FIMI-88197 format. One line per 2 residues: number of its first residue (from 1); for each residue x, y, z of N, C-alpha, C. Coordinates in pm, whole numbers, plus 50000, padded with zeros to 5 digits. Example, Ala and Ser with C-alpha at 12.3 -4.5 7.8 and 13.67 -1.06 7.14 Angstrom:
FIMI-88197
1> 51319:49431:50780:51230:49550:50780:51320:49670:50780 | 51285:49775:50708:51367:49894:50714:51290:50003:50787 $
//
This chain:
FIMI-88197
1> 71271:50091:76422:71401:50118:76368:71466:50228:76450 | 71585:50204:76501:71658:50303:76578:71798:50315:76519 $
3> 71836:50438:76489:71968:50466:76435:72030:50573:76523 | 72150:50554:76572:72215:50655:76653:72342:50702:76585 $
5> 72363:50833:76588:72489:50891:76543:72516:51013:76627 | 72640:51055:76632:72674:51177:76704:72695:51286:76600 $
7> 72631:51399:76620:72642:51513:76531:72675:51635:76614 | 72731:51738:76550:72762:51860:76621:72659:51967:76591 $
9> 72618:52038:76694:72524:52148:76682:72601:52273:76642 | 72530:52381:76612:72591:52508:76580:72688:52551:76690 $
11> 72654:52525:76813:72736:52567:76926:72853:52473:76950 | 72873:52381:76860:72983:52286:76864:72981:52196:76987 $
13> 72863:52167:77037:72854:52069:77144:72797:51941:77083 | 72863:51829:77104:72815:51706:77041:72679:51665:77097 $
15> 72590:51631:77008:72458:51587:77047:72427:51460:76969 | 72385:51358:77039:72349:51232:76974:72200:51234:76944 $
17> 72165:51214:76819:72024:51206:76780:71992:51061:76750 | 71881:51016:76801:71831:50883:76772:71708:50900:76685 $
19> 71702:50825:76575:71584:50829:76490:71490:50718:76533 | 71363:50753:76540:71260:50655:76573:71136:50688:76492 $
21> 71046:50591:76484:70917:50617:76421:70836:50711:76509 | 70760:50798:76444:70675:50890:76519:70568:50814:76595 $
23> 70528:50873:76705:70420:50820:76787:70304:50919:76782 | 70181:50873:76806:70066:50965:76799:70082:51090:76887 $
25> 70146:51075:77001:70164:51189:77091:70263:51293:77038 | 70334:51263:76930:70432:51356:76874:70369:51466:76789 $
27> 70245:51448:76747:70184:51538:76649:70196:51686:76688 | 70162:51721:76807:70166:51863:76850:70308:51919:76839 $
29> 70406:51846:76886:70545:51893:76880:70592:51906:76736 | 70556:51810:76651:70597:51816:76510:70532:51934:76439 $
31> 70406:51957:76471:70335:52071:76411:70401:52203:76451 | 70437:52217:76579:70502:52339:76625:70637:52360:76554 $
33> 70711:52253:76536:70839:52262:76463:70813:52306:76319 | 70713:52247:76254:70681:52283:76116:70643:52431:76105 $
35> 70569:52481:76203:70529:52622:76203:70650:52714:76213 | 70753:52670:76284:70875:52751:76298:70966:52739:76177 $
37> 70959:52627:76108:71049:52603:75994:71001:52667:75865 | 70871:52686:75851:70817:52734:75725:70721:52850:75746 $
39> 70715:52944:75651:70621:53056:75663:70477:53013:75638 | 70385:53098:75679:70244:53074:75652:70222:53052:75503 $
41> 70132:52961:75471:70106:52929:75332:70192:52815:75282 | 70299:52786:75355:70385:52673:75321:70383:52571:75436 $
43> 70385:52622:75560:70375:52532:75676:70240:52461:75671 | 70238:52339:75721:70115:52260:75721:70028:52293:75841 $
45> 69897:52280:75823:69806:52287:75936:69821:52156:76014 | 69770:52154:76135:69778:52031:76215:69703:51917:76146 $
47> 69588:51949:76086:69509:51847:76017:69584:51791:75896 | 69653:51879:75820:69730:51832:75704:69845:51742:75748 $
49> 69915:51784:75852:70028:51705:75902:69979:51567:75946 | 69870:51566:76019:69811:51439:76067:69773:51351:75948 $
51> 69714:51410:75844:69675:51335:75725:69797:51269:75661 | 69903:51347:75639:70023:51293:75574:70089:51185:75658 $
53> 70088:51202:75789:70151:51104:75877:70075:50972:75878 | 69943:50978:75863:69860:50858:75873:69825:50795:75738 $
55> 69867:50858:75632:69836:50809:75498:69897:50671:75477 | 69825:50584:75410:69876:50449:75381:70005:50460:75301 $
57> 70108:50389:75345:70238:50392:75278:70332:50499:75331 | 70281:50583:75423:70362:50692:75477:70433:50649:75605 $
59> 70542:50717:75632:70611:50699:75760:70671:50832:75802 | 70687:50848:75931:70747:50967:75988:70860:50924:76080 $
61> 70978:50976:76053:71094:50952:76139:71120:51077:76221 | 71141:51058:76349:71162:51168:76443:71304:51156:76499 $
63> 71376:51267:76502:71511:51271:76560:71501:51324:76702 | 71543:51242:76797:71534:51279:76938:71675:51299:76993 $
65> 71696:51410:77060:71822:51442:77124:71841:51345:77241 | 71950:51270:77239:71976:51170:77342:71997:51228:77479 $
67> 72033:51356:77488:72062:51418:77616:71935:51463:77689 | 71853:51543:77621:71734:51598:77690:71602:51545:77633 $
69> 71610:51448:77541:71493:51382:77483:71402:51476:77404 | 71453:51591:77361:71375:51685:77281:71386:51647:77133 $
71> 71281:51678:77059:71280:51649:76915:71359:51757:76843 | 71457:51714:76763:71540:51807:76687:71496:51821:76542 $
73> 71413:51729:76497:71365:51735:76360:71287:51611:76324 | 71230:51612:76204:71153:51497:76157:71142:51502:76006 $
75> 71105:51389:75951:71080:51378:75808:70956:51292:75788 | 70870:51332:75697:70754:51252:75657:70775:51213:75512 $
77> 70763:51085:75484:70780:51035:75348:70669:50936:75316 | 70649:50914:75188:70545:50823:75141:70604:50730:75036 $
79> 70582:50602:75055:70629:50502:74958:70512:50464:74868 | 70531:50482:74739:70431:50444:74640:70506:50395:74518 $
81> 70453:50422:74400:70524:50387:74276:70661:50455:74281 | 70662:50581:74322:70786:50654:74350:70777:50699:74495 $
83> 70890:50715:74558:70890:50769:74694:70863:50918:74688 | 70812:50973:74797:70783:51116:74802:70819:51168:74941 $
85> 70904:51269:74945:70935:51337:75071:70829:51446:75086 | 70748:51434:75189:70642:51532:75214:70702:51656:75278 $
87> 70780:51637:75385:70846:51749:75451:70964:51698:75530 | 71062:51783:75545:71175:51758:75634:71195:51887:75713 $
89> 71193:51875:75844:71201:51990:75933:71310:51967:76037 | 71396:52065:76053:71502:52060:76155:71498:52192:76231 $
91> 71496:52184:76364:71492:52306:76444:71616:52390:76416 | 71603:52521:76434:71712:52614:76400:71843:52577:76470 $
93> 71839:52541:76597:71961:52510:76672:72035:52388:76619 | 71966:52301:76546:72029:52177:76496:72063:52184:76347 $
95> 72038:52297:76284:72071:52310:76142:72222:52312:76122 | 72263:52262:76010:72405:52252:75974:72482:52157:76066 $
97> 72408:52067:76129:72471:51968:76218:72480:51831:76151 | 72417:51818:76034:72410:51688:75968:72280:51616:75996 $
99> 72197:51673:76081:72071:51606:76116:71978:51594:75996 | 71968:51698:75914:71884:51691:75795:71931:51581:75701 $
101> 72062:51570:75685:72119:51464:75600:72091:51326:75660 | 72099:51315:75791:72070:51189:75858:71924:51149:75835 $
103> 71833:51243:75851:71691:51215:75830:71663:51177:75685 | 71718:51255:75592:71695:51228:75450:71752:51092:75411 $
105> 71873:51061:75456:71935:50932:75423:71855:50815:75476 | 71805:50827:75599:71725:50719:75658:71594:50701:75582 $
107> 71532:50812:75541:71406:50802:75466:71431:50742:75328 | 71538:50785:75261:71570:50728:75130:71597:50578:75140 $
109> 71667:50537:75246:71694:50395:75267:71564:50316:75285 | 71476:50371:75363:71348:50304:75388:71263:50298:75260 $
111> 71264:50405:75182:71191:50406:75055:71250:50304:74959 | 71382:50296:74956:71450:50198:74870:71409:50056:74909 $
113> 71408:50028:75039:71369:49895:75086:71222:49864:75057 | 71141:49969:75040:70999:49952:75005:70980:49934:74854 $
115> 71091:49937:74779:71083:49913:74635:71078:50037:74549 | 71094:50155:74607:71092:50279:74529:71223:50293:74453 $
117> 71213:50328:74326:71333:50349:74242:71370:50496:74234 | 71272:50583:74260:71298:50727:74259:71231:50790:74381 $
119> 71279:50908:74415:71219:50987:74522:71194:51126:74466 | 71075:51178:74489:71038:51312:74446:71007:51399:74566 $
121> 71019:51528:74548:70981:51624:74652:70960:51759:74589 | 70896:51847:74663:70875:51984:74617:70938:52078:74719 $
123> 70989:52189:74668:71038:52295:74756:71005:52429:74692 | 70983:52529:74776:70951:52662:74726:71067:52716:74642 $
125> 71034:52785:74534:71137:52837:74444:71231:52935:74515 | 71183:52999:74620:71266:53096:74690:71338:53038:74812 $
127> 71331:52907:74832:71398:52843:74946:71536:52794:74901 | 71629:52887:74891:71763:52857:74840:71837:52755:74926 $
129> 71821:52765:75057:71888:52671:75146:71844:52528:75118 | 71714:52508:75103:71662:52374:75075:71710:52326:74938 $
131> 71707:52414:74841:71749:52375:74706:71896:52331:74706 | 71982:52405:74773:72124:52366:74782:72139:52233:74856 $
133> 72063:52216:74964:72067:52092:75041:72030:51972:74953 | 71920:51984:74882:71875:51872:74799:71970:51845:74683 $
135> 72025:51949:74623:72121:51929:74515:72245:51856:74565 | 72290:51890:74687:72405:51820:74746:72377:51672:74765 $
137> 72251:51638:74780:72211:51499:74802:72167:51429:74672 | 72196:51490:74558:72173:51424:74431:72038:51447:74366 $
139> 71959:51540:74418:71829:51570:74358:71847:51667:74241 | 71765:51648:74140:71769:51734:74021:71632:51798:74002 $
141> 71633:51923:73955:71507:51993:73926:71445:51932:73802 | 71318:51896:73814:71243:51838:73702:71157:51944:73634 $
143> 71086:52022:73717:70999:52125:73661:70959:52225:73769 | 70902:52333:73725:70846:52434:73814:70694:52415:73816 $
145> 70636:52430:73933:70491:52414:73947:70434:52548:73992 | 70370:52623:73902:70317:52756:73936:70209:52748:74044 $
147> 70216:52841:74142:70113:52854:74245:70093:52731:74330 | 70194:52651:74350:70182:52523:74422:70137:52543:74568 $
149> 70194:52641:74635:70162:52662:74776:70042:52753:74793 | 69973:52741:74905:69849:52817:74926:69874:52968:74932 $
151> 69998:53009:74954:70028:53153:74952:70066:53202:74812 | 70052:53114:74712:70076:53151:74574:70218:53131:74525 $
153> 70309:53092:74615:70449:53071:74577:70460:52947:74488 | 70544:52958:74385:70571:52844:74297:70662:52744:74367 $
155> 70656:52621:74321:70743:52515:74374:70829:52461:74264 | 70939:52400:74304:71022:52322:74214:71002:52176:74248 $
157> 70978:52094:74148:70971:51950:74166:71111:51896:74145 | 71161:51824:74244:71294:51763:74235:71281:51613:74242 $
159> 71377:51543:74183:71373:51398:74180:71514:51342:74193 | 71522:51221:74248:71649:51150:74263:71624:51003:74235 $
161> 71714:50942:74160:71707:50797:74138:71773:50726:74255 | 71710:50620:74299:71769:50538:74404:71839:50420:74338 $
163> 71940:50363:74404:72010:50249:74344:71916:50132:74320 | 71945:50056:74218:71865:49937:74189:71879:49839:74304 $
165> 71774:49766:74330:71775:49666:74437:71877:49558:74405 | 71951:49514:74507:72053:49410:74484:72007:49276:74530 $
//
């Protein structure tokens, strides 16, 4: 699956990102991005990231900059009874460019096509940027999960209903 759109970076230079399925050689780059996006105790270890990427029913979409072929972000999701967003990571230079929305929309579409009626995800209670992002995309807080992350930080469980299959 390849989706192309043009988005603007913080520096207001247009950059075209192409979404593609992750390849095994992407693991190191995705792990490094995750380490930069999240603090210790929330960022995944390389083994955890590999597990989530290879889990049955999971998929990873990678956003590649059409100009220099660098990865600008990725999303890992899992299709089951309900869809689950494992993580969404966008490099600092590409934030507020629409790339996160592009990744989330593509993952939701794929989950919908897999038969998921809802999508769930967790975010740290102190991650205000993520919470605002998810609320803008129709996610609602379901509950708080005490001590969810290995650093002891609580999480919020969010959920969104997907449209009924037509």
